[in-house]
gemmi code that builds the backbone of each chain (N, CA, C; Angstrom):
import gemmi

chains = {
    "A": [
        ("MET", (17.137, 84.863, -18.059), (18.139, 85.610, -18.801), (19.529, 84.977, -18.670)),
        ("LYS", (19.850, 84.552, -17.451), (21.163, 83.957, -17.216), (21.329, 82.666, -18.031)),
        ("LYS", (20.200, 81.941, -18.176), (20.224, 80.708, -18.956), (20.580, 81.008, -20.405)),
        ("ASP", (19.987, 82.087, -20.949), (20.244, 82.465, -22.344), (21.707, 82.851, -22.528)),
        ("ILE", (22.222, 83.598, -21.544), (23.629, 84.023, -21.624), (24.539, 82.802, -21.566)),
        ("ARG", (24.213, 81.865, -20.670), (25.036, 80.647, -20.553), (25.014, 79.859, -21.868)),
        ("ARG", (23.822, 79.741, -22.439), (23.655, 78.999, -23.688), (24.502, 79.643, -24.801)),
        ("PHE", (24.437, 80.962, -24.862), (25.184, 81.688, -25.886), (26.692, 81.534, -25.680)),
        ("ARG", (27.126, 81.603, -24.443), (28.578, 81.498, -24.174), (29.097, 80.094, -24.449)),
        ("ARG", (28.256, 79.098, -24.158), (28.661, 77.723, -24.457), (28.836, 77.546, -25.965)),
        ("PHE", (27.916, 78.155, -26.698), (27.981, 78.083, -28.160), (29.296, 78.714, -28.644)),
        ("CYS", (29.617, 79.879, -28.105), (30.828, 80.591, -28.526), (32.087, 79.800, -28.169)),
        ("ARG", (32.078, 79.229, -26.961), (33.232, 78.441, -26.507), (33.418, 77.230, -27.416)),
        ("ALA", (32.298, 76.555, -27.719), (32.367, 75.360, -28.563), (32.877, 75.703, -29.962)),
        ("ASN", (32.651, 76.949, -30.373), (33.100, 77.360, -31.707), (34.430, 78.094, -31.690)),
        ("GLY", (35.121, 78.014, -30.557), (36.489, 78.521, -30.462), (36.631, 80.034, -30.418)),
        ("LEU", (35.601, 80.748, -30.005), (35.692, 82.208, -29.923), (36.385, 82.627, -28.629)),
        ("SER", (37.279, 83.575, -28.732), (37.908, 84.117, -27.524), (36.868, 84.996, -26.826)),
        ("GLU", (37.165, 85.416, -25.584), (36.220, 86.263, -24.833), (35.947, 87.561, -25.598)),
        ("GLU", (37.001, 88.075, -26.211), (36.884, 89.331, -26.956), (35.987, 89.156, -28.187)),
        ("GLU", (36.196, 88.062, -28.902), (35.372, 87.780, -30.086), (33.931, 87.531, -29.684)),
        ("ARG", (33.768, 86.832, -28.563), (32.412, 86.546, -28.072), (31.672, 87.848, -27.784)),
        ("HIS", (32.367, 88.792, -27.149), (31.726, 90.059, -26.807), (31.374, 90.844, -28.073)),
        ("GLU", (32.273, 90.810, -29.030), (32.043, 91.524, -30.294), (30.871, 90.894, -31.059)),
        ("PHE", (30.853, 89.569, -31.081), (29.773, 88.851, -31.764), (28.434, 89.141, -31.077)),
        ("SER", (28.464, 89.204, -29.768), (27.264, 89.496, -28.983), (26.727, 90.897, -29.316)),
        ("ASP", (27.617, 91.855, -29.454), (27.212, 93.222, -29.825), (26.628, 93.248, -31.237)),
        ("TYR", (27.210, 92.438, -32.103), (26.720, 92.357, -33.491), (25.291, 91.796, -33.510)),
        ("LEU", (25.061, 90.733, -32.726), (23.725, 90.119, -32.683), (22.705, 91.098, -32.106)),
        ("HIS", (23.132, 91.821, -31.090), (22.218, 92.794, -30.466), (21.860, 93.899, -31.469)),
        ("GLN", (22.858, 94.330, -32.207), (22.641, 95.372, -33.213), (21.651, 94.893, -34.276)),
        ("ARG", (21.806, 93.629, -34.673), (20.878, 93.049, -35.663), (19.454, 93.040, -35.125)),
        ("LYS", (19.347, 92.603, -33.859), (18.018, 92.544, -33.217), (17.383, 93.932, -33.175)),
        ("GLN", (18.187, 94.910, -32.782), (17.685, 96.279, -32.635), (17.242, 96.874, -33.970)),
        ("SER", (17.919, 96.428, -35.060), (17.548, 96.998, -36.352), (16.491, 96.154, -37.062)),
        ("GLY", (15.838, 95.278, -36.306), (14.695, 94.545, -36.859), (15.048, 93.254, -37.573)),
        ("TYR", (16.291, 92.799, -37.423), (16.690, 91.539, -38.055), (16.971, 90.469, -37.005)),
        ("GLY", (16.060, 90.361, -36.069), (16.203, 89.381, -34.993), (15.960, 87.963, -35.480)),
        ("GLY", (16.104, 87.023, -34.577), (15.927, 85.617, -34.927), (14.496, 85.159, -34.776)),
        ("SER", (14.295, 83.863, -34.972), (12.927, 83.335, -34.919), (12.567, 82.762, -33.551)),
        ("ALA", (13.499, 82.806, -32.608), (13.188, 82.313, -31.259), (12.463, 83.405, -30.461)),
        ("GLN", (12.130, 83.108, -29.222), (11.409, 84.067, -28.364), (12.148, 85.397, -28.271)),
        ("ARG", (11.408, 86.466, -28.228), (11.915, 87.841, -28.073), (12.941, 88.227, -29.156)),
        ("GLY", (12.846, 87.566, -30.295), (13.767, 87.891, -31.383), (15.155, 87.303, -31.210)),
        ("ASP", (15.284, 86.380, -30.262), (16.586, 85.714, -30.087), (16.836, 84.760, -31.257)),
        ("PHE", (18.065, 84.277, -31.338), (18.435, 83.431, -32.460), (18.477, 81.962, -32.038)),
        ("THR", (18.038, 81.089, -32.947), (18.124, 79.659, -32.672), (19.583, 79.227, -32.883)),
        ("MET", (19.889, 78.022, -32.490), (21.271, 77.529, -32.646), (21.700, 77.531, -34.113)),
        ("SER", (20.796, 77.112, -34.988), (21.204, 77.069, -36.408), (21.365, 78.490, -36.955)),
        ("GLU", (20.535, 79.417, -36.479), (20.699, 80.816, -36.914), (22.029, 81.372, -36.398)),
        ("LEU", (22.354, 81.014, -35.169), (23.628, 81.476, -34.602), (24.806, 80.949, -35.410)),
        ("ARG", (24.700, 79.681, -35.808), (25.788, 79.072, -36.593), (25.974, 79.829, -37.915)),
        ("ASP", (24.844, 80.115, -38.575), (24.913, 80.822, -39.861), (25.497, 82.219, -39.683)),
        ("LEU", (25.037, 82.900, -38.627), (25.509, 84.268, -38.395), (26.984, 84.303, -38.041)),
        ("LEU", (27.414, 83.272, -37.315), (28.832, 83.214, -36.952), (29.697, 82.998, -38.195)),
        ("THR", (29.211, 82.152, -39.090), (29.951, 81.911, -40.338), (30.086, 83.227, -41.108)),
        ("GLU", (28.977, 83.959, -41.158), (28.948, 85.253, -41.850), (29.904, 86.246, -41.171)),
        ("PHE", (29.869, 86.250, -39.856), (30.699, 87.151, -39.049), (32.185, 86.860, -39.246)),
        ("ARG", (32.507, 85.572, -39.289), (33.901, 85.170, -39.449), (34.410, 85.417, -40.853)),
        ("ALA", (33.509, 85.273, -41.829), (33.901, 85.458, -43.225), (34.420, 86.869, -43.437)),
        ("GLU", (33.831, 87.815, -42.724), (34.235, 89.219, -42.838), (35.643, 89.451, -42.258)),
        ("GLU", (36.000, 88.608, -41.287), (37.312, 88.766, -40.628), (38.459, 88.402, -41.573)),
        ("ASP", (38.184, 87.421, -42.483), (39.248, 86.909, -43.359), (39.646, 87.916, -44.441)),
    ],
    "B": [
        ("MET", (34.633, 81.426, 1.028), (33.939, 81.993, 2.170), (34.708, 81.655, 3.461)),
        ("PRO", (34.836, 82.583, 4.413), (35.585, 82.273, 5.627), (34.937, 81.132, 6.401)),
        ("THR", (35.748, 80.257, 6.927), (35.200, 79.160, 7.719), (35.653, 79.344, 9.168)),
        ("LYS", (35.215, 78.437, 10.019), (35.567, 78.538, 11.438), (37.072, 78.422, 11.649)),
        ("THR", (37.725, 77.670, 10.734), (39.151, 77.440, 10.916), (40.013, 78.493, 10.223)),
        ("MET", (39.380, 79.404, 9.465), (40.148, 80.389, 8.714), (39.711, 81.804, 9.104)),
        ("SER", (40.700, 82.631, 9.468), (40.337, 83.999, 9.830), (40.001, 84.775, 8.560)),
        ("PHE", (39.385, 85.923, 8.756), (38.983, 86.715, 7.604), (40.211, 87.183, 6.812)),
        ("SER", (41.274, 87.576, 7.531), (42.474, 88.040, 6.823), (43.131, 86.888, 6.069)),
        ("GLN", (43.059, 85.688, 6.649), (43.607, 84.514, 5.953), (42.811, 84.244, 4.671)),
        ("PHE", (41.496, 84.426, 4.810), (40.607, 84.226, 3.666), (40.967, 85.196, 2.533)),
        ("LEU", (41.166, 86.466, 2.901), (41.504, 87.486, 1.901), (42.837, 87.153, 1.223)),
        ("LYS", (43.778, 86.674, 2.033), (45.098, 86.346, 1.514), (45.001, 85.164, 0.548)),
        ("ARG", (44.198, 84.157, 0.959), (44.068, 82.973, 0.127), (43.428, 83.307, -1.223)),
        ("MET", (42.454, 84.179, -1.187), (41.768, 84.551, -2.421), (42.580, 85.545, -3.254)),
        ("GLN", (43.682, 86.011, -2.694), (44.589, 86.932, -3.386), (43.868, 88.193, -3.854)),
        ("PHE", (42.982, 88.712, -3.015), (42.260, 89.924, -3.374), (43.201, 91.118, -3.475)),
        ("GLY", (44.359, 91.003, -2.840), (45.350, 92.066, -2.935), (45.815, 92.280, -4.363)),
        ("ARG", (45.766, 91.197, -5.153), (46.169, 91.292, -6.565), (45.020, 91.816, -7.422)),
        ("LEU", (43.806, 91.562, -6.964), (42.629, 91.991, -7.716), (42.458, 93.510, -7.650)),
        ("TYR", (42.760, 94.061, -6.479), (42.535, 95.473, -6.205), (43.194, 96.415, -7.233)),
        ("PRO", (44.521, 96.265, -7.496), (45.131, 97.188, -8.468), (44.548, 97.076, -9.873)),
        ("ILE", (44.107, 95.883, -10.248), (43.522, 95.713, -11.590), (42.235, 96.533, -11.677)),
        ("LEU", (41.426, 96.416, -10.620), (40.156, 97.145, -10.592), (40.360, 98.652, -10.527)),
        ("GLN", (41.393, 99.047, -9.783), (41.627, 100.483, -9.606), (42.008, 101.187, -10.905)),
        ("SER", (42.405, 100.397, -11.919), (42.767, 101.004, -13.206), (41.554, 101.690, -13.844)),
        ("LEU", (40.371, 101.364, -13.347), (39.127, 101.950, -13.872), (38.901, 103.376, -13.346)),
        ("LYS", (39.598, 103.697, -12.256), (39.435, 105.014, -11.626), (39.800, 106.130, -12.595)),
        ("GLY", (38.966, 107.164, -12.646), (39.259, 108.320, -13.497), (38.807, 108.152, -14.938)),
        ("LYS", (38.286, 106.971, -15.265), (37.848, 106.736, -16.652), (36.389, 107.167, -16.816)),
        ("LYS", (36.123, 107.709, -17.966), (34.767, 108.183, -18.243), (33.930, 107.057, -18.861)),
        ("CYS", (32.703, 106.905, -18.353), (31.776, 105.935, -18.945), (31.064, 106.666, -20.087)),
        ("TRP", (31.180, 106.175, -21.281), (30.558, 106.896, -22.415), (29.462, 106.093, -23.096)),
        ("LYS", (29.327, 104.836, -22.712), (28.228, 104.037, -23.281), (27.738, 103.052, -22.236)),
        ("ALA", (26.435, 103.067, -21.996), (25.802, 102.087, -21.094), (24.670, 101.476, -21.885)),
        ("GLU", (24.820, 100.213, -22.235), (23.775, 99.610, -23.067), (23.715, 98.107, -22.880)),
        ("PHE", (22.626, 97.553, -23.378), (22.436, 96.110, -23.292), (23.124, 95.455, -24.474)),
        ("THR", (23.497, 94.207, -24.270), (24.052, 93.440, -25.380), (23.209, 92.173, -25.523)),
        ("TYR", (23.584, 91.280, -26.447), (22.747, 90.107, -26.721), (22.540, 89.274, -25.452)),
        ("GLY", (21.307, 88.884, -25.210), (20.984, 88.129, -24.004), (20.493, 89.056, -22.895)),
        ("GLY", (20.389, 90.343, -23.186), (19.881, 91.299, -22.188), (20.889, 91.639, -21.105)),
        ("GLU", (22.172, 91.483, -21.444), (23.218, 91.764, -20.460), (23.587, 93.249, -20.496)),
        ("MET", (23.611, 93.881, -19.340), (23.975, 95.306, -19.261), (25.500, 95.447, -19.308)),
        ("CYS", (25.994, 96.332, -20.159), (27.438, 96.557, -20.276), (27.755, 98.048, -20.183)),
        ("LEU", (28.822, 98.368, -19.509), (29.284, 99.750, -19.421), (30.642, 99.846, -20.121)),
        ("HIS", (30.786, 100.856, -20.961), (32.043, 101.062, -21.703), (32.758, 102.287, -21.132)),
        ("PHE", (34.055, 102.134, -20.856), (34.843, 103.213, -20.240), (36.099, 103.502, -21.064)),
        ("GLY", (36.644, 104.691, -20.842), (37.955, 105.027, -21.403), (37.916, 105.321, -22.890)),
        ("ALA", (39.055, 105.079, -23.529), (39.183, 105.409, -24.957), (38.188, 104.620, -25.810)),
        ("ARG", (37.782, 105.200, -26.918), (36.895, 104.517, -27.856), (37.757, 103.700, -28.813)),
        ("VAL", (37.531, 102.391, -28.810), (38.331, 101.491, -29.642), (37.435, 100.942, -30.753)),
        ("PRO", (37.845, 101.088, -32.022), (36.994, 100.548, -33.093), (36.895, 99.023, -33.000)),
        ("TYR", (35.732, 98.489, -33.295), (35.566, 97.030, -33.300), (36.469, 96.441, -34.383)),
        ("ALA", (36.977, 95.250, -34.120), (37.900, 94.624, -35.067), (37.174, 94.108, -36.306)),
        ("ASN", (35.936, 93.634, -36.145), (35.234, 92.998, -37.260), (34.603, 94.034, -38.198)),
        ("PRO", (34.803, 93.872, -39.512), (34.221, 94.839, -40.464), (32.697, 94.946, -40.374)),
        ("LYS", (32.039, 93.901, -39.866), (30.580, 93.958, -39.695), (30.180, 95.077, -38.733)),
        ("MET", (31.115, 95.471, -37.891), (30.841, 96.508, -36.889), (31.565, 97.810, -37.261)),
        ("ALA", (31.850, 97.956, -38.538), (32.588, 99.151, -38.999), (31.878, 100.433, -38.576)),
        ("GLY", (32.650, 101.384, -38.122), (32.094, 102.678, -37.717), (31.642, 102.715, -36.266)),
        ("LYS", (31.613, 101.546, -35.606), (31.184, 101.499, -34.198), (32.415, 101.327, -33.301)),
        ("SER", (32.281, 101.807, -32.078), (33.400, 101.698, -31.136), (32.969, 101.034, -29.845)),
        ("LYS", (33.958, 100.488, -29.168), (33.737, 99.912, -27.841), (34.720, 100.577, -26.884)),
        ("GLY", (34.487, 100.406, -25.590), (35.366, 101.012, -24.602), (36.663, 100.240, -24.430)),
        ("ALA", (37.726, 100.930, -24.060), (38.987, 100.243, -23.752), (38.777, 99.365, -22.512)),
        ("TRP", (37.854, 99.772, -21.622), (37.424, 98.972, -20.485), (35.937, 98.678, -20.698)),
        ("ILE", (35.533, 97.430, -20.586), (34.100, 97.098, -20.698), (33.711, 96.242, -19.500)),
        ("LEU", (32.697, 96.695, -18.792), (32.176, 95.891, -17.679), (30.942, 95.153, -18.167)),
        ("GLY", (30.938, 93.843, -17.995), (29.781, 93.019, -18.357), (29.155, 92.473, -17.088)),
        ("THR", (27.829, 92.522, -16.999), (27.168, 92.085, -15.759), (26.773, 90.609, -15.791)),
        ("CYS", (26.937, 89.946, -16.920), (26.727, 88.504, -17.033), (25.343, 88.057, -16.527)),
        ("GLY", (24.365, 88.896, -16.626), (23.010, 88.530, -16.201), (22.790, 88.574, -14.698)),
        ("THR", (23.763, 89.068, -13.962), (23.653, 89.203, -12.495), (22.858, 90.474, -12.182)),
        ("PRO", (22.024, 90.467, -11.121), (21.265, 91.683, -10.812), (22.159, 92.910, -10.640)),
        ("TRP", (21.696, 94.028, -11.183), (22.451, 95.292, -11.067), (21.505, 96.398, -10.605)),
        ("HIS", (22.080, 97.438, -10.069), (21.307, 98.580, -9.568), (22.042, 99.859, -9.932)),
        ("ILE", (21.265, 100.870, -10.285), (21.841, 102.203, -10.500), (21.204, 103.111, -9.461)),
        ("VAL", (22.025, 103.760, -8.681), (21.516, 104.691, -7.667), (21.982, 106.088, -8.075)),
        ("THR", (21.032, 106.987, -8.279), (21.375, 108.359, -8.660), (20.645, 109.321, -7.720)),
        ("PRO", (21.074, 110.578, -7.669), (20.365, 111.533, -6.814), (18.903, 111.713, -7.255)),
        ("CYS", (18.597, 111.360, -8.501), (17.218, 111.538, -9.008), (16.404, 110.250, -9.000)),
        ("GLY", (16.908, 109.201, -8.381), (16.138, 107.955, -8.330), (16.980, 106.747, -8.662)),
        ("SER", (16.402, 105.586, -8.394), (17.150, 104.342, -8.599), (16.495, 103.482, -9.668)),
        ("LEU", (17.276, 102.569, -10.155), (16.783, 101.626, -11.162), (17.506, 100.304, -10.947)),
        ("SER", (16.775, 99.202, -11.109), (17.455, 97.917, -10.987), (17.169, 97.069, -12.217)),
        ("SER", (17.909, 95.971, -12.345), (17.764, 95.101, -13.513), (16.346, 94.556, -13.616)),
        ("GLU", (15.626, 94.484, -12.505), (14.253, 93.956, -12.545), (13.312, 94.890, -13.301)),
        ("ASN", (13.540, 96.199, -13.200), (12.619, 97.109, -13.886), (13.277, 97.921, -15.009)),
        ("GLY", (14.552, 97.619, -15.302), (15.222, 98.293, -16.421), (14.863, 97.591, -17.719)),
        ("SER", (14.407, 98.346, -18.699), (13.968, 97.731, -19.944), (14.976, 97.972, -21.071)),
        ("GLU", (15.161, 96.901, -21.847), (16.089, 96.972, -22.974), (15.512, 97.853, -24.083)),
        ("GLN", (14.184, 97.809, -24.200), (13.513, 98.554, -25.273), (13.521, 100.063, -25.007)),
        ("GLU", (13.267, 100.410, -23.752), (13.216, 101.838, -23.408), (14.224, 102.135, -22.310)),
        ("PRO", (15.472, 102.400, -22.682), (16.474, 102.666, -21.642), (16.058, 103.843, -20.750)),
        ("ALA", (16.069, 103.601, -19.445), (15.634, 104.616, -18.481), (16.649, 105.756, -18.397)),
        ("PRO", (16.224, 106.942, -17.943), (17.167, 108.067, -17.827), (18.332, 107.770, -16.884)),
        ("GLN", (18.101, 106.864, -15.911), (19.199, 106.519, -14.998), (20.346, 105.845, -15.752)),
        ("ILE", (19.989, 105.017, -16.757), (21.027, 104.325, -17.551), (21.791, 105.362, -18.379)),
        ("LYS", (21.034, 106.225, -19.037), (21.661, 107.258, -19.868), (22.450, 108.245, -19.003)),
        ("GLY", (22.027, 108.395, -17.742), (22.692, 109.311, -16.810), (24.115, 108.883, -16.474)),
        ("LEU", (24.403, 107.596, -16.657), (25.770, 107.115, -16.376), (26.735, 107.571, -17.468)),
        ("GLU", (26.180, 107.765, -18.657), (27.031, 108.144, -19.788), (27.573, 109.557, -19.583)),
        ("GLY", (28.850, 109.674, -19.659), (29.497, 110.976, -19.466), (30.012, 111.173, -18.046)),
        ("SER", (29.743, 110.215, -17.161), (30.224, 110.360, -15.783), (31.546, 109.606, -15.583)),
        ("THR", (32.339, 110.096, -14.659), (33.696, 109.560, -14.450), (33.751, 108.706, -13.184)),
        ("VAL", (34.528, 107.638, -13.240), (34.641, 106.722, -12.100), (35.484, 107.371, -11.001)),
        ("ALA", (34.894, 107.442, -9.801), (35.619, 108.006, -8.659), (36.237, 106.892, -7.821)),
        ("ASN", (35.554, 105.752, -7.749), (36.073, 104.642, -6.960), (35.422, 103.314, -7.389)),
        ("VAL", (36.139, 102.235, -7.136), (35.633, 100.893, -7.461), (35.913, 99.996, -6.266)),
        ("GLY", (34.991, 99.132, -5.924), (35.226, 98.213, -4.809), (34.487, 96.906, -4.980)),
        ("VAL", (35.050, 95.875, -4.383), (34.391, 94.558, -4.377), (34.173, 94.185, -2.930)),
        ("SER", (32.986, 93.717, -2.605), (32.755, 93.307, -1.220), (32.872, 91.788, -1.116)),
        ("VAL", (33.368, 91.356, 0.014), (33.508, 89.920, 0.261), (32.627, 89.553, 1.452)),
        ("PRO", (32.060, 88.387, 1.502), (32.300, 87.264, 0.583), (31.321, 87.183, -0.583)),
        ("ASP", (30.455, 88.169, -0.760), (29.426, 88.017, -1.805), (29.892, 88.356, -3.217)),
        ("GLY", (31.031, 89.014, -3.372), (31.556, 89.336, -4.711), (30.829, 90.489, -5.389)),
        ("ALA", (30.101, 91.292, -4.609), (29.375, 92.434, -5.201), (30.358, 93.512, -5.635)),
        ("LEU", (30.052, 94.137, -6.757), (30.909, 95.190, -7.303), (30.196, 96.530, -7.159)),
        ("THR", (30.925, 97.529, -6.699), (30.358, 98.879, -6.603), (31.250, 99.848, -7.364)),
        ("ILE", (30.640, 100.605, -8.258), (31.370, 101.673, -8.957), (30.729, 102.987, -8.539)),
        ("VAL", (31.551, 103.866, -7.994), (31.061, 105.180, -7.575), (31.534, 106.195, -8.603)),
        ("PHE", (30.601, 107.022, -9.076), (30.942, 108.031, -10.076), (31.059, 109.398, -9.425)),
        ("THR", (31.767, 110.289, -10.118), (31.990, 111.626, -9.554), (30.691, 112.440, -9.459)),
        ("ASN", (29.676, 112.066, -10.252), (28.407, 112.805, -10.190), (27.427, 112.190, -9.173)),
        ("ARG", (27.955, 111.474, -8.198), (27.202, 110.875, -7.091), (26.316, 109.697, -7.524)),
        ("CYS", (26.490, 109.211, -8.743), (25.768, 108.010, -9.176), (26.579, 106.788, -8.731)),
        ("ARG", (25.858, 105.697, -8.524), (26.522, 104.440, -8.183), (25.990, 103.338, -9.078)),
        ("PHE", (26.871, 102.447, -9.466), (26.439, 101.273, -10.232), (26.875, 100.052, -9.433)),
        ("LEU", (25.915, 99.187, -9.115), (26.225, 98.017, -8.286), (25.836, 96.727, -9.008)),
        ("VAL", (26.671, 95.713, -8.884), (26.342, 94.371, -9.363), (26.277, 93.507, -8.116)),
        ("THR", (25.098, 92.939, -7.865), (24.894, 92.268, -6.571), (24.500, 90.802, -6.762)),
        ("PRO", (25.477, 89.915, -6.778), (25.156, 88.496, -6.964), (24.367, 87.939, -5.779)),
        ("GLY", (23.450, 87.070, -6.074), (22.664, 86.401, -5.035), (22.882, 84.902, -5.103)),
        ("PRO", (22.254, 84.150, -4.208), (22.453, 82.689, -4.201), (22.088, 82.036, -5.535)),
        ("ARG", (21.109, 82.610, -6.235), (20.682, 82.015, -7.514), (21.790, 82.082, -8.566)),
        ("ASP", (22.649, 83.102, -8.453), (23.709, 83.289, -9.460), (24.795, 82.227, -9.368)),
        ("ARG", (24.828, 81.523, -8.234), (25.858, 80.479, -8.070), (25.545, 79.244, -8.900)),
        ("ARG", (24.269, 79.126, -9.305), (23.857, 77.911, -10.010), (24.400, 77.824, -11.432)),
        ("TYR", (24.856, 78.951, -11.953), (25.267, 78.967, -13.356), (26.789, 79.017, -13.465)),
        ("ASP", (27.320, 78.332, -14.459), (28.778, 78.385, -14.635), (29.139, 79.653, -15.423)),
        ("LEU", (28.782, 80.776, -14.841), (29.061, 82.079, -15.442), (29.706, 82.945, -14.383)),
        ("PRO", (30.551, 83.900, -14.794), (31.065, 84.832, -13.782), (29.921, 85.708, -13.259)),
        ("TYR", (30.104, 86.300, -12.103), (29.124, 87.275, -11.595), (29.217, 88.551, -12.423)),
        ("TRP", (30.449, 88.888, -12.756), (30.696, 90.051, -13.612), (32.078, 89.888, -14.236)),
        ("GLU", (32.308, 90.629, -15.294), (33.587, 90.520, -16.001), (34.026, 91.908, -16.436)),
        ("LEU", (35.337, 92.060, -16.584), (35.871, 93.355, -17.000), (36.926, 93.130, -18.084)),
        ("PHE", (36.667, 93.708, -19.254), (37.661, 93.689, -20.327), (38.555, 94.902, -20.119)),
        ("LEU", (39.851, 94.701, -20.234), (40.805, 95.782, -20.000), (41.655, 96.017, -21.241)),
        ("PRO", (42.378, 97.150, -21.290), (43.251, 97.380, -22.453), (44.310, 96.274, -22.568)),
        ("ASP", (44.887, 96.168, -23.733), (45.909, 95.150, -24.025), (45.400, 93.728, -23.783)),
        ("HIS", (44.145, 93.518, -24.091), (43.533, 92.186, -24.044), (43.498, 91.557, -22.648)),
        ("GLY", (43.338, 92.370, -21.639), (43.182, 91.840, -20.282), (41.739, 91.446, -20.049)),
        ("TYR", (41.541, 90.390, -19.269), (40.177, 89.927, -18.997), (40.090, 89.453, -17.545)),
        ("LEU", (39.286, 90.168, -16.777), (39.096, 89.840, -15.361), (37.682, 89.315, -15.169)),
        ("ALA", (37.545, 88.189, -14.479), (36.203, 87.643, -14.224), (36.127, 87.190, -12.771)),
        ("LEU", (35.035, 87.553, -12.113), (34.839, 87.106, -10.722), (33.571, 86.274, -10.689)),
        ("GLY", (33.700, 85.069, -10.145), (32.552, 84.161, -10.162), (32.209, 83.597, -8.813)),
        ("GLY", (31.534, 82.462, -8.836), (31.052, 81.826, -7.620), (32.155, 81.570, -6.609)),
        ("GLU", (31.795, 81.607, -5.347), (32.717, 81.386, -4.224), (33.933, 82.307, -4.291)),
        ("ASN", (33.721, 83.501, -4.848), (34.765, 84.531, -4.937), (36.003, 84.111, -5.706)),
        ("LYS", (35.835, 83.159, -6.598), (36.986, 82.786, -7.423), (37.111, 83.847, -8.496)),
        ("TRP", (38.298, 84.297, -8.716), (38.476, 85.271, -9.775), (39.660, 84.886, -10.641)),
        ("SER", (39.653, 85.366, -11.865), (40.741, 85.031, -12.785), (41.088, 86.248, -13.615)),
        ("TYR", (42.340, 86.302, -14.001), (42.793, 87.369, -14.883), (43.539, 86.699, -16.019)),
        ("SER", (43.035, 86.871, -17.229), (43.641, 86.180, -18.367), (43.621, 87.080, -19.596)),
        ("ARG", (43.973, 86.508, -20.719), (43.952, 87.278, -21.964), (42.612, 87.057, -22.660)),
        ("SER", (42.067, 88.149, -23.169), (40.727, 88.056, -23.769), (40.764, 87.650, -25.237)),
        ("ASN", (41.981, 87.619, -25.824), (42.050, 87.329, -27.260), (42.555, 85.916, -27.544)),
        ("VAL", (42.536, 85.070, -26.532), (43.005, 83.696, -26.710), (41.782, 82.765, -26.770)),
        ("PRO", (41.657, 82.000, -27.855), (40.502, 81.093, -27.938), (40.531, 80.062, -26.809)),
        ("PRO", (39.373, 79.590, -26.375), (39.347, 78.629, -25.265), (40.016, 77.330, -25.664)),
        ("ARG", (40.603, 76.687, -24.657), (41.220, 75.386, -24.924), (40.117, 74.367, -25.107)),
        ("ARG", (40.361, 73.448, -26.026), (39.367, 72.382, -26.211), (39.422, 71.437, -25.024)),
        ("GLN", (38.247, 71.167, -24.470), (38.180, 70.250, -23.335), (38.506, 68.842, -23.832)),
        ("PRO", (39.412, 68.152, -23.114), (39.681, 66.785, -23.552), (38.438, 65.910, -23.363)),
        ("ARG", (38.214, 65.076, -24.345), (37.026, 64.207, -24.249), (37.193, 63.224, -23.104)),
        ("SER", (36.121, 63.051, -22.341), (36.189, 62.071, -21.249), (36.102, 60.683, -21.859)),
        ("PRO", (36.890, 59.757, -21.299), (36.883, 58.420, -21.894), (35.484, 57.799, -21.833)),
        ("ARG", (35.131, 57.180, -22.933), (33.787, 56.573, -22.979), (33.701, 55.404, -22.020)),
        ("ARG", (32.548, 55.344, -21.398), (32.340, 54.189, -20.523), (31.928, 53.000, -21.381)),
        ("LYS", (32.458, 51.865, -21.016), (32.082, 50.682, -21.778), (30.642, 50.318, -21.431)),
        ("ALA", (29.868, 50.107, -22.496), (28.475, 49.722, -22.243), (28.445, 48.300, -21.709)),
        ("PRO", (27.589, 48.030, -20.719), (27.536, 46.664, -20.203), (27.001, 45.712, -21.274)),
        ("LEU", (27.531, 44.522, -21.273), (27.089, 43.543, -22.258), (25.618, 43.228, -22.027)),
        ("ARG", (24.961, 42.994, -23.145), (23.540, 42.657, -23.010), (23.406, 41.359, -22.243)),
        ("GLY", (22.474, 41.372, -21.381), (22.209, 40.138, -20.641), (23.146, 39.947, -19.471)),
        ("ALA", (24.093, 40.906, -19.303), (25.025, 40.777, -18.186), (24.280, 40.933, -16.879)),
        ("VAL", (24.651, 40.203, -15.942), (23.964, 40.246, -14.651), (24.820, 41.057, -13.694)),
        ("ARG", (24.206, 42.040, -13.088), (24.941, 42.834, -12.111), (25.058, 42.088, -10.805)),
        ("ARG", (26.243, 42.172, -10.273), (26.426, 41.543, -8.967), (25.888, 42.463, -7.900)),
        ("ALA", (25.326, 41.931, -6.951), (24.748, 42.738, -5.864), (25.862, 43.279, -4.998)),
    ],
}
model = gemmi.Model(1)
for chain_id, residues in chains.items():
    chain = gemmi.Chain(chain_id)
    for i, (resn, *xyz) in enumerate(residues, 1):
        res = gemmi.Residue()
        res.name, res.seqid = resn, gemmi.SeqId(i, " ")
        for name, pos in zip(("N", "CA", "C"), xyz):
            atom = gemmi.Atom()
            atom.name, atom.element = name, gemmi.Element(name[0])
            atom.pos, atom.b_iso = gemmi.Position(*pos), 0.0
            res.add_atom(atom)
        chain.add_residue(res)
    model.add_chain(chain)
structure = gemmi.Structure()
structure.add_model(model)
structure.setup_entities()
């Protein structure tokens, strides 16, 4: 689990997300998973390319 | 960690835990109204005022003015009706102990040294503990983190290092390390 969290945080850091944005994005991904729109990786997690797409979508809403 | 040459009080002074204490104490008296998992299976507790999420994708949802994140570190809930730990707490079926934290008020907060364990005592005799172990030192992640009002961000990590910064500032780009020159083909290494 810690590995997954580290991987996710590295992704967020590399994409310039602040800690606050990272937490919000994380809640958004969890909400998606819970409502049956999880990713194609193990346990419904998201692959890197899925994360990239979702982040673009997430950021587009901010503008 | 205290060494043979450093007394325990010197250790505490060096780590500036005196500055950490008032930040943590701001959690006292705040009500926990949401205890849930977030992406990656991380347990989070939300305290204080309900703040709407900034992103329209999360419209209608709120987060706590204070949010404790466990960063994947083992946690335990001790209640008068039984205990639960991260090993047997399930994301799919939140146990009654997790839901039991919701609606309870923080009576006290403490950090133990040198392990960096966090203890939150609630007025209803429940306790929430984050207990880092040797395995948690292997990851470049905090043991636990606390989001505070006005964009405060407290994180305590390996070797009791802690930081207090702003949560709304994007990370600085790491400067690229200079590339090493590749050795010429056929170059002979000197012994």
